MIPA-212050 format. One record per residue (C-alpha): residue in three letters; chain; x, y, z. Coordinates in Angstrom, 2 decimals. Layout:
MIPA-212050
+-----+----+---------+---------+---------+
!  aa ! ch !       X !       Y !       Z !
+-----+----+---------+---------+---------+
! Ala !  A !       X !       Y !       Z !
...
+-----+----+---------+---------+---------+
end
This chain:
MIPA-212050
+-----+----+---------+---------+---------+
!  aa ! ch !       X !       Y !       Z !
+-----+----+---------+---------+---------+
! Met !  A !   -0.08 !    0.03 !   -0.01 !
! Lys !  A !    2.82 !    2.42 !    0.83 !
! Leu !  A !    4.66 !    1.54 !   -2.41 !
! Leu !  A !    1.48 !    2.35 !   -4.43 !
! Thr !  A !    0.99 !    5.67 !   -2.68 !
! Val !  A !    4.66 !    6.60 !   -3.38 !
! Ala !  A !    4.38 !    5.54 !   -7.06 !
! Leu !  A !    1.19 !    7.59 !   -7.57 !
! Leu !  A !    2.84 !   10.59 !   -5.91 !
! Leu !  A !    5.80 !   10.40 !   -8.24 !
! Leu !  A !    3.54 !   10.02 !  -11.23 !
! Phe !  A !    1.60 !   13.10 !  -10.23 !
! Ile !  A !    4.78 !   15.14 !   -9.77 !
! Ala !  A !    6.04 !   13.98 !  -13.19 !
! Met !  A !    2.80 !   15.05 !  -14.87 !
! Cys !  A !    2.90 !   18.49 !  -13.28 !
! Leu !  A !    6.43 !   19.02 !  -14.32 !
! Ala !  A !    5.60 !   17.91 !  -17.91 !
! Ser !  A !    2.75 !   20.37 !  -18.21 !
! Val !  A !    4.86 !   23.41 !  -17.37 !
! Glu !  A !    5.80 !   25.36 !  -20.36 !
! Gly !  A !    9.15 !   26.46 !  -19.23 !
! Val !  A !   10.52 !   22.98 !  -18.57 !
! Lys !  A !   12.27 !   22.70 !  -21.91 !
! Cys !  A !   13.58 !   25.26 !  -24.32 !
! Lys !  A !   11.44 !   25.21 !  -27.56 !
! Cys !  A !   14.16 !   27.02 !  -29.63 !
! Ser !  A !   16.81 !   24.41 !  -29.70 !
! Arg !  A !   17.33 !   25.06 !  -33.49 !
! Lys !  A !   17.09 !   28.57 !  -34.92 !
! Gly !  A !   15.14 !   29.28 !  -38.00 !
! Pro !  A !   16.08 !   30.73 !  -41.46 !
! Lys !  A !   16.27 !   34.34 !  -42.54 !
! Ile !  A !   12.76 !   35.44 !  -43.26 !
! Arg !  A !   10.83 !   37.95 !  -45.28 !
! Phe !  A !    8.95 !   40.60 !  -43.22 !
! Ser !  A !    5.91 !   40.50 !  -45.58 !
! Asn !  A !    5.28 !   36.82 !  -44.77 !
! Val !  A !    5.03 !   37.36 !  -41.01 !
! Arg !  A !    1.61 !   36.58 !  -39.56 !
! Lys !  A !    2.35 !   36.57 !  -35.86 !
! Leu !  A !    5.31 !   37.33 !  -33.56 !
! Glu !  A !    5.66 !   36.06 !  -30.06 !
! Ile !  A !    8.37 !   36.96 !  -27.63 !
! Lys !  A !    8.62 !   34.53 !  -24.71 !
! Pro !  A !   10.86 !   35.35 !  -21.67 !
! Arg !  A !   13.98 !   33.45 !  -20.80 !
! Tyr !  A !   13.17 !   30.37 !  -18.73 !
! Pro !  A !   15.62 !   28.66 !  -16.31 !
! Phe !  A !   16.35 !   25.93 !  -18.82 !
! Cys !  A !   16.92 !   28.32 !  -21.89 !
! Val !  A !   19.94 !   30.33 !  -22.42 !
! Glu !  A !   18.17 !   33.25 !  -24.03 !
! Glu !  A !   14.67 !   34.54 !  -24.69 !
! Met !  A !   12.52 !   32.81 !  -27.34 !
! Ile !  A !   11.24 !   34.75 !  -30.43 !
! Ile !  A !    8.81 !   32.62 !  -32.28 !
! Val !  A !    7.52 !   33.91 !  -35.59 !
! Thr !  A !    4.62 !   32.43 !  -37.60 !
! Leu !  A !    5.03 !   32.76 !  -41.34 !
! Trp !  A !    2.59 !   32.30 !  -44.19 !
! Thr !  A !    3.59 !   31.22 !  -47.72 !
! Arg !  A !    1.45 !   30.09 !  -50.58 !
! Val !  A !    3.49 !   26.96 !  -51.00 !
! Arg !  A !    3.90 !   25.75 !  -47.41 !
! Gly !  A !    1.09 !   27.46 !  -45.65 !
! Glu !  A !    1.65 !   28.45 !  -41.98 !
! Gln !  A !    4.99 !   27.55 !  -40.30 !
! Gln !  A !    6.59 !   28.48 !  -37.03 !
! His !  A !   10.28 !   29.25 !  -36.61 !
! Cys !  A !   12.45 !   30.35 !  -33.74 !
! Leu !  A !   14.81 !   33.21 !  -34.34 !
! Asn !  A !   18.10 !   34.16 !  -32.86 !
! Pro !  A !   17.56 !   37.29 !  -30.76 !
! Lys !  A !   21.21 !   38.43 !  -31.32 !
! Arg !  A !   21.04 !   38.56 !  -35.08 !
! Gln !  A !   20.72 !   41.93 !  -36.67 !
! Asn !  A !   17.92 !   40.74 !  -38.94 !
! Thr !  A !   15.87 !   39.64 !  -35.90 !
! Val !  A !   16.41 !   43.09 !  -34.22 !
! Arg !  A !   15.24 !   44.84 !  -37.36 !
! Leu !  A !   12.19 !   42.49 !  -37.57 !
! Leu !  A !   11.19 !   43.24 !  -34.00 !
! Lys !  A !   11.49 !   47.14 !  -34.74 !
! Trp !  A !    9.45 !   46.74 !  -37.97 !
! Tyr !  A !    6.82 !   44.58 !  -36.38 !
! Arg !  A !    6.19 !   47.10 !  -33.54 !
! Val !  A !    5.83 !   49.99 !  -35.95 !
! Trp !  A !    3.58 !   47.93 !  -38.21 !
! Lys !  A !    1.40 !   46.89 !  -35.33 !
! Glu !  A !    1.05 !   50.46 !  -34.05 !
! Lys !  A !   -0.25 !   51.65 !  -37.49 !
! Gly !  A !   -3.05 !   49.14 !  -37.24 !
! Arg !  A !   -1.84 !   46.94 !  -40.17 !
+-----+----+---------+---------+---------+
end
């Protein structure tokens, strides 16, 4: 009975840890250079304890491939320009 209780408790803890979004870094591989006109959505996620840097996730749309998500390297000059462009574009109301 005691062993069953411990096993269930460990299972519950494992399920809780697996559901936390910050447990693993989603941006293990950085995406390609992108065109600003193909950007549909841009998400900036804070740095988690398991990630070295913040995550910048961009959703692109192309006629050939449809919607795709990519992670961008926050230190690249192209990503910095994209962030600046996206803020201005969003303020104008698209």
